[in-house]
C-alpha positions in Angstrom: -0.2 -0.2 -0.2 2.7 2.5 0.8 4.3 1.7 -2.5 0.8 2.5 -4.0 0.9 6.0 -2.1 4.4 6.8 -3.5 3.9 6.3 -7.3 0.3 8.0 -6.8 2.4 10.8 -4.9 4.9 11.1 -7.7 2.6 10.7 -10.2 0.8 14.1 -8.9 4.1 16.0 -8.7 4.8 15.4 -12.0 1.3 16.4 -12.9 2.1 19.8 -11.2 5.5 20.2 -12.8 3.9 19.7 -16.5 1.5 21.9 -15.6 3.5 24.7 -15.0 5.5 24.2 -17.8 2.3 24.1 -19.8 1.4 27.7 -18.5 -1.7 26.3 -17.0 -3.9 29.0 -14.9 -2.6 27.8 -12.2 0.6 29.0 -13.2 -0.7 32.0 -13.7 -2.1 32.8 -10.0 -1.7 36.3 -8.1 -1.2 37.6 -4.9 -4.1 40.4 -4.3 -3.6 42.0 -1.0 -5.9 44.3 1.0 -6.0 47.2 1.5 -2.6 47.6 -0.6 -4.1 46.9 -3.8 -7.8 46.6 -2.9 -9.5 48.7 -0.8 -12.1 46.1 0.4 -11.9 42.3 0.9 -15.1 42.1 -1.7 -13.1 44.1 -4.3 -10.3 41.7 -4.2 -12.4 38.8 -4.7 -14.4 40.5 -7.9 -11.5 41.5 -9.4 -9.7 37.6 -8.4 -9.0 35.0 -11.1 -9.4 31.6 -9.6 -6.7 30.2 -8.0 -5.1 34.0 -6.9 -4.4 34.3 -3.3 -6.1 37.2 -1.4 -3.9 38.0 1.4 -5.7 40.3 4.0 -3.5 42.2 6.4 -4.2 42.9 9.7 -7.3 45.3 10.9 -11.5 45.0 11.7 -12.9 44.8 7.8 -16.9 45.8 8.1 -18.1 43.6 5.1 -20.2 41.0 3.9 -18.8 39.1 1.3 -20.0 37.0 -1.1 -16.8 34.5 -2.1 -18.1 33.2 -5.8 -14.4 32.0 -6.8 -12.0 29.2 -6.1 -9.5 31.9 -4.1 -7.5 31.1 -1.1 -8.7 34.0 1.2 -6.1 34.0 4.0 -5.2 36.5 6.9 -1.8 37.8 6.3 -1.1 36.7 9.8 -2.4 34.2 12.6 -2.3 32.1 15.4 -3.0 28.5 14.5 -2.7 27.1 17.9 -4.9 29.5 19.0 -7.6 31.4 16.7 -8.8 33.9 19.1 -5.5 35.4 18.9 -6.2 36.2 15.1 -5.9 40.1 14.4 -7.5 39.8 11.0 -11.1 40.1 11.3 -14.3 40.5 8.9 -17.1 41.9 10.5 -20.7 41.3 9.0 -21.8 44.6 11.0 -25.6 42.7 12.5 -27.8 40.0 12.4 -29.5 40.9 9.3 -27.0 39.0 6.4 -24.7 36.2 6.8 -21.2 37.5 7.0 -19.6 35.4 4.3 -21.9 33.4 1.5 -20.5 30.7 -0.8 -22.8 30.6 -3.5 -23.6 27.2 -5.2 -21.4 26.1 -7.7 -17.8 27.2 -6.7 -15.0 24.8 -7.8 -13.0 23.6 -6.8 -13.4 24.8 -3.1 -12.1 28.0 -2.0 -10.4 28.4 1.3 -10.7 30.8 4.2 -7.5 30.8 6.8 -6.8 32.7 9.9 -9.6 34.8 10.7 -11.8 35.9 13.3 -15.6 36.3 11.6 -18.1 38.3 13.5 -21.6 39.2 13.8 -24.0 38.3 10.7 -26.7 35.7 10.7 -24.6 33.4 9.9 -20.4 33.4 10.1 -20.3 31.2 6.8 -23.4 30.6 4.7 -22.2 27.7 2.4 -23.9 26.8 -0.6 -20.8 25.0 -1.6 -18.0 23.0 -0.3 -15.4 25.1 1.0 -11.9 24.9 3.2 -12.0 26.9 6.8 -8.6 27.2 8.6 -7.4 28.4 11.7 -10.8 30.7 12.4 -12.7 31.8 15.0 -16.2 32.5 14.7 -18.1 34.7 17.6 -21.0 37.4 17.8 -23.4 35.4 15.5 -27.5 35.1 15.5 -27.5 31.4 14.9 -24.9 28.5 14.4 -22.1 30.0 12.9 -21.1 27.5 10.0 
């Protein structure tokens, strides 16, 4: 069984190298920095291409987001051991809407990493699969995910 895993790993790695050499969209991924390149997180999402990384500097961002693209939305710094210490906050503002909505049909899965997500009806309202890592949810009016 370990031998099969090694072969699969080599095959996947070889495919990644071939994709890079072929100039695939993954090879052209950009990093978009909020607020340096875009004033808001939503503006960065709107201008992003699939596979891009949206890097968000520490601060409080009073926004409701629609994550409608397969991107990596990541805080610049975060505490993987204790996400309550994270310093990048997405604040949905109140209990009348969701802080982050992921519509149906987003594929492959977007990733959300390293935030404090607070307020709103739900922290994340998913209609598609997604990955969330090192994130702390607080202050929502229903269950957060």
